[in-house]
Structures are given as structure tokens and as C-alpha cells.
N, C-alpha and C positions, 0 to 999 in steps of 0.2 A: 840130284841124280849122282849116284856113286861113281867114283873113278873106276872101280872094278867092272861095273856094268858097261861103261863107255869103252873100256879096254876090250871087253869081251865082244862087243858089237863091232869094233874096229877090226879085231882079229878075224871074225867071221867074214867080213867084207873083203879083206885082203886075201883070205884063203881062197875065195872064189867059189863059184857054183858051175854046174854043167848047164850049157845052153842047148836046148832041144829045138830043132827047126819046127817041130809040131807044137810044142808047149811054151817055148821061150825060156826065160830064166825066172827063178823063184827067189825072192828076197831071203837071204840066209837068216835074217833076224825075225821078221814078222810073218813070213810065209806067203806074202802077196805074190800072185802069179803074173807072168808076162810083164815084169818091170821094164820100163822104157829104156831103150838103148840110147846112150848119149854119145858114144863113139864106137866106131867099128873099123879099126886099122886093117891094113891088108893082111893076108895070110902070112904067117911067119913059119917057114919050114914045115908046112903041112898042118899047122895048128892055127885055128881061127880064134882070136881073142876079141871079146867085146867088153865094153864098159857100160854099166847101167846105173840109174839112180831110182830108188824106190820113191814112190809118191804117196804111199799109204798114210792116211792120217793116224797119228799116234806111233808110227814106227820110229824108233830111235835113230836108225840110219838116215831116214828121210829128214828128221829134225836136224841132224848134224850136216846134211848135204853130202854125206859120204857115198862115194861111188862103190860099185860092186863089180868085180871082175868075173867074166864067165869064159869058159872054154867050150868050143863046139863039141857036142856029144852026139849020140844017135837018137 
């Protein structure tokens, strides 16, 4: 696995995704939907942040155990 591929996956995970109350969060690397929430801290100044981990087989982020940040959307 190339270092560039790993760096790209890590950057996408840290960039974050939008969390929809209806659809959940989508893995920014493999596109898996409703990736499980691992942590949901309290609201911070009107912004809800959640952390997720993709469980999709073959997903690079799942293989690395890398968390994905999401921010509450509509």
C-alpha cells in the first residue's frame, strides 16, 4: 500500500463529512453509508460533532482503524 494512498485516506477522514439525522454519515473513502458512531461529545457552540469508524470490508480507513469526524447537517 502506497504512502500517498494512506495519506489521502487520512486527509479525507480528518476533513470530515456531513452527518444527516436522516441518513447518518457516509465514509469519505469507500462510500459506505450510516457508518457507526463511536463518540458523540456534547454540542459545542451550536455545532454537533460526532466521530465514526467505518466497518466496510476492504475500506482502507476501516483497515487502519481511522476515525472519521462528522458535523451535524440538515
